N, C-alpha and C positions, 0 to 999 in steps of 0.2 A: 380495237373494237370491231367485232364481227357484225355485219349487217345482213349478209345474204341469207335469205330464208327465215329471217326473224320478223317480228311484227311491231310496228310503231303505231301507237294511238296518238292522234293529233287533235286537240280541241281548237275551235276557232278556225277550222280548216276550209272555210268557204271563200276566204279572201286573204289578200296581203301576205303576211309572213307565214300564215298557216298553209296556204297554197304552196309557197316556195319550199317549206319543210316537206310537204307531201311529195312533191316532185323530186326532191333530192333523195329522200329515203327510197323512193321507187327506183331511181337510177342506181342506187347502191344495192338493190335486190331485196329490200324489205317489203313484206306485206303491210297493208295499211288498214287502220280503222280510223275513219274520218268522221269527226263529230262537229256539228254546227246547226244553227237554227234553219238555215235556208237550204232546203232539200234540193231545189233546182240547181243551185250553184255547186253543191256536192256532186250531183249527177254529171254536171258539165266537166268538173275536174276529173272524175273517174273516167269519163270518155277520153279526155285528153291524155291521161296516163296510159290508158289501154292502147293508145296509138304507138307507144314506144316501149312498153314494158308488159311483161306477163305476170307481174305480181298480183296477188289477190287483193281486191279493194272492197272493204266492207263499209257501208254508209249507215250512220246512225244520226238521223236528224232529230235534234232535241235542244231545248232551252236549258242552259246550265246555270241560270241565274236564280234558281230556287233552292231552298235549303235541302231538299231531298234529291237534288239533281245528281249529286255524286253517287249516292247509293243506287239510284235508278240506272245510271250508266254502268256501274259495276255489275248490276244484275243482268243488263242486256248483254254485256260482253261475256259473262259467265254462261248465259243461256246459249250463246253461239259457240261455246266450247273453245274460246280463243284465249291464248296466253299473250300478255303484253310484255315485250322486251324493252321497249322504249316508250316513255310517256312524255309527251310534249304538251305542257300546260300553257297553251298560247292564248286561249280565249280570255278576253278582257275588254274593258272600254273605259273611257274617261269622260268627264263633263267639265265645261268651262263656265263657271259662274261664281259669284260670291255666295258664301254658304247660306246667307239669309234668303237668297233667290233660288237656291237649288230645289228641285222637286224631290221631296223626301223619299217617295217610293222608288224613284230612279236611283237615288243614292244608295238605298238599301240593296237594290239589285246589283249595283256596281261593287259594293263591298262583298256581297255573297259570291258573285262571279270571280272577282279578282283575288279574293282571299279564301272564303269558306270552301268553295268547290275545289280550288287548287289544293288546299290542305287535305281535303277528304280523298281526292283521287291519288295524291301522293301517298297517303297512308295506306290506301287500299292496294295499290299496285306495286309498291316498293317491297312489301313483305315477300311475295314470291320471287322477286328479283334477288333478294338477299338469300333465299333458300337455294336458288339456282347459281348464286354467286356470279351473276352477270346481268348486264342491262344498264339503263340510264334513265334518269329523270331530268328533264330540262324545263325549268320554270322561267317564263318570260317576265322580267322586271322592266326597268326603264331608267334612263339617265335622270328622269324626274325624281327618282328615289333618293338621289344624293343631296337634296335640299328641300325644305318646305317650299311649296309653290302656291302662293296666294292666287285664287282664281281657279286652281285645280287642286285644292287642298286634299280632297278625298282620294283622288287618283294617285297623287304623289305619296300619300301616306300608305295606301294599299301596296304600292310597289316597294316602298321601304320595308314593309312587312315581308313581302316576297323575298327580298334579298336576305333579310335577317333569318327568316325561317329556313331558306334553302341552305345558307351557310351552316346552320345548326344541324340540319339533317346530313349535310356533307360530313360533318364531324362525327355523326353517329355511325356512318357506314364506311368510315375511312379504313377500317380493318377488313373490308371486303373488296371485290372487284366491281362493285356497282358505282357508277358515276352519278353524281348529283351536281347540277350546274344551274346557276342563275345567269341569264343573258340579259344585258341591259342595252337595248337599242337606243339610239337617239332619234331625231326626226327622220322618219322613213317614209318612202312612197307607198302609203297604204290609205285606207279610208278613215283612219283614226281621227284625223283632225276635222274631217267633214262631220263625223258623228259627234265629236266633242263640241263642235261649234267654235273651234279655236284656230288661230293662225299659227303656223310653225315659226319658230324663232331660228331662221336660217334655212339653208337649202335642204331638200329632202334627198336622202341617199337611197339607192336601190335595195330592195328586200334581199337580193342575192348577197349583199355584204353581210347581213346578219347571219345568213346560213353559213357562209364561209367561216365567220368568226366562231360559230357554234361547233362546227365539225372539226375545226382546227383544235379546239379545246378538248373535244371528246376523243380525238385521235392522238392527243399528246401523251407522252409516256407518263408524265406526272399529272395527277388529278388536281384541279383547282376548283374552289367553290363558286367563283363568279368571273365573268368576263364582260367587258364593255366594248361595244362595237364602235370602231373609229378612233383614230389617234387624237383628234381634237376633243372628242367626248371624254376620252380618258384623262386628258389634260384638265378639262373643266371640272370633272369629278374630283380630281386631286386638289384643285384650287378650292373647291367647295368645302373640302375637309379642313383646309388651313385657315380660311377667312372666318371671321365671326358669323354666327348664324344670322344675326340681324342684317349683316351686309348682303349675304347671298339671298336672303329672303326678299329684301327690297329689290335686288336685281331681278329676281324671278317675278316679282309683282309687276315690275315695269314691262315685262314681256307678256304676261298672261292675265293680269287682274283687270276685269272689265270696269268701266267707269260706272259710278253710281247713277241711277236714273233719277 
C-alpha cells in the first residue's frame, strides 16, 4: 500500500481513534480531509500535524448524522477538486439504556451515522478507487458486534451491520487492488463511554493499538475483510460464536444493562 502523496478522508476526526488515524496517515505522507462536527478540535489537530508534517490538511466541519450528510460531504469534496484514496469511516456513537428508555431521536441519529452515512460514503468513494485499481476503505466496527448487547442494543446491532456489510463489499472488490476492511476495537481510551453513559467492561487500551492493527492488515500481502484489535478480544469474539446466543447475551446484559427505575 502506497501512502505518500495520496489522500485520506477520515470521519470523526476530532477525537480519539480519528485523531490517531489522521496523525498516522500524516506520518506516512498522506494528505488529509478531516471531517467532524467540532471545528475547533479539527483546527487544533491540523496545527499539531503542521508541526511535524508538510501534508495538506483540509477541514470539513459538519454533522454526519443526517440522511443527506453523505451526499453533502461528497459534494464538498468534489467542489474542492480532491480525490479520496483512503476512506476511514470512523464517525459513530453509542447509547447505554434500555430500549424503552432511549430517546428515539437520538437513536435515529445513531443509526443514520453508524449505518446510513457509512454505507453512502463507501458507495460514493469506492467507485473511483476501483477505477484507479487502488485505495482502501476502513470501516470501524466494534467487538460489541459479535453478540447482542442488552443496554446497548442499537449500537451493537449497527456495528454487526458494519461488519457484515464490509465483508460483503470486500467480496465484491476481491478481484481488484482495493482493500476493504472492518476494524473491531474493544474498550479503547476515547470519549466513547463518556458519551454513551456507560462503564467499560475491562481496562481501556491506547488508541495507538487500533492504528497498528489497522495498518498491519492494510500492509499485509493478503487482504482480509476484518480484524479485531487485541488478543483477548479475538478470543472473546471466538467464544461468542461458539456459545449459545442466550448465554452470551446474558453475559453482556450483566455488563451493560441498566437496572429498571
